[in-house]
C-alpha angles and dihedrals in degrees: 000000000000117000095212128174115225113263120244122240121234090256093051091050091049092050092050091048092050091048090051091050091048092053090047090048091051091050090051091046091051090049091051092047092050090050090048091050091049091049091048091051093051089050093051128071120240106229104178143358114215115197116206126197147076093297107114089224091061118113089227111035118201120194101201115118088222092062117091123235091249097022102160145336135227117207114202117205127203095250093056097263116138128205124199125205123187116214099165142115098220096043143239124249129205114203089337097313119112115234127229109248115251095015120118114232126187112234136182131222108267095033113137105247122177123194099202099303098342123091122220115251103216091196090077095050107096127222111243126198133160106266115251093245093054119091098188143342127222113202121209128195148086095288107108094229094061118111089237113033117198132169132211141125091260098040117110123218090246099024104161143331136220119218126202110203124213089247090061097255122129130217134183125213123196115215099164139111098233101037143243127255129208116195091344096309124108110237123218117267120254092007129116111242120187117242137175136203089267096060123105112227124198121183117195091338093311117113115222129203105254105244095194107115120234108252114251115247110255109203093190092063090060090047091048090050091055091047092047092050090051091049092052091048093056093040100241094136087085095239094303110165144148102084096273131126121291089227125045115270128218117247089250091054090052090048091049091050099047106014095101091052090069118095133195108234124205125179143164135209146166138200131251132197117226126189102176108263092342123103112222091195088073090068122082120245106253091214092051112016091186090075132047124244109266118238096199123053148160132206119247112180105305095341137092107218132176118275110239115198092192093051090041094218094165121153110259130211138171131211143151134264137166137217114258122184125359103282104072100273118155123205119209140132133305090233088055092053091043106024092169090072092071105018111129128196116249092236096046113111101177101057097258116158128227090253093060097038094045090050090054090047093056094042089055090052091049091050089052089054091051090050089053092054101268094132091169087072090071093077090055095057098067094045100044115128131170116214133181121232125198115227094192144310129219136177131213113201118237111267096027126113115263101246139114092261091064097040109107116204115227139177134214114263101179139345131194114266089211113074088207087066097063099196138123137167127217130191124218107235098213109102091204093059117093126176088228086072085073137016116290140176109260111229093224091056096057106124113235101184124099110262111241122239112266093026113146115242138188124203130185125200150117110273112186091017111238091343092103094055116102094210117010096202097042102040131082108232114243127195116232117237118219127190125204144127137251110271101178137007105175099108121098097234107013142046130202128235137171129233132104116288135150144187109309093042093087108124095031115149116244118209132188122230091273092059095254120142106244103163153349118244109242110160147007137181109254093200095054134061116246109349112132139161128217129189111240115257089231088072090051090053089052092049091050090050091049090054090047091242103150108154 
């Protein structure tokens, strides 16, 4: 007995052959598509890695117990494309289809993505684009789509990136867990640090070959330098001075040159009551004898309430400053360093400050005590004095993320003794921070001449504080650039200029159209459009000289 298989007809054989060819064609097509995807990824710049999960260090934290610690990742590319990678135990679905763990899948904003039982809120996924002043970005890390791929136990997938700016300068930004070193020094995280082709870069303990090209020697620059020196010597530069550009610059060029010198300044303070050697807290409160009068207070709305150091209920404020000189000095306003000098109560209609109104408040209480028979209170009345006390000031450099890791503590070095000269200088405490890590205003280039009426000006600052940020914790702060012109220059210490500004912009640098610092924004009229005052830069130069800050 033959155990024969049935023979196939010609049509059956043709169908099977076609099916085999179709499967082979699909495999080839998938291979081509994967190669195309890989090629596209290498041609696109990775802008941001967003970790999603229960881990508190994740960029998007999910609270569900079914979500893994490192559940998934979103990879944002410079052209707007988004890749999703599932790393979880309980799975991630895209439009109802479960994803294969470890496989990159292209997604679109609005897609329905579920991390276990938790949907993705697209509103918290930022938009990332290469900044206008950046020419290209080189990504470094263990992820195989980085431009420079390195491996090591302490190397992060997206460890750091190098940025070539359109002006030819290079910066490095560390985004890792274990840090990046330049010339043996650990650089701050999430902050642009200038580098050159000579610098030695180590990422997570792994040295990398510095990809920054050595600049080509330009013989004409040397010749031009000699010619320029000769021109200065014979005085044919027509008296041009102040360290700016010989030719006028566009507002964007000025912003590119000095934008990273601007810092977001945040501070806190409270008030204290002094009565010479007497302690007012030993007296009872006439309105509530069961409690003592408090000697430290803050203002909340229309009320004076006790200052509580444990609860840290200080009064907060934000402003602007800018790096001046090379050693981490920050120029800003006197009323920023001492906000209590100009702070007004919301319900005050006659311009009285907290210092004057609070003094009246306490004198009234003391008079009530005297009327009730506390004659000892009389000696307090003549000695009462309200003072402001700073509880701390920090700066966050322009372009950094607004978080505690990037907040640099600073202290006041000197303030003007004349309230008409609204200037103060702070010093960043960190010994590792140098202004040369960013752009800064050179002290020798501060313009000392009176700006002429009609002169075009550019200012950079943070009006409205963090109120303009979409997501404080997920957004890099960015100074606003304002353009205007000098409207008056007849005051001894200030000049007026137009252009939109608002509270929070105090301390903004003001440059002329040659990129020279000519003033520091100090005031504006909130009920009008575009009338501002700036302290003349000549007064800033004098204050720096008084503090012996020369470089």
